[in-house]
N, C-alpha and C positions, 0 to 999 in steps of 0.2 A: 095671600097677605093677611088673611084673617088670623092665622095662627102666629106667623112670624112677626108681622108688623103691629100686632096688638089691635087689629081693627074689628075683632069679634065683638068686643064690648068696650067702646071708646069712652074716655072720661072727658072729652072735649065738647064744648058747646059752641055751635056756630059753624057755618059752612066754610068760612075762610080757614079756620083752625083745622078742621077736619081735612080739607083739601091739602093743607101744608103737611099734615101727618101722612097722608096718602102719598104725596110727592116724595117725601123723605123715605118712606118705606120702599117705594118702587126704585128709587135711586140706589139705595143700599143693596137691595136685592139684585139689581142689575150689575153693580160692581162686584158682588160676590160671584155671580154667574160668570162674568167676564174673567175674573181671576181664576176660577176653577177650570175654565176652558183653556186658558193660556198656560196653566200649570203652576202659577206662583201662589195659589191658595189651595189648601187642602181642607176639606170640611171636617177632618178628624178632630180638630181642636175646638169645635163649636159644641 
């Protein structure tokens, strides 16, 4: 998630904001993984 979620160099200040960004990044990454496993998402257009 450092590369994909933008967590290598964050612009947010505070633990709550950083944890929200982390949760959003994990959620989106999991949705993309589930989509690629089930076949409705192809990573070719990313």
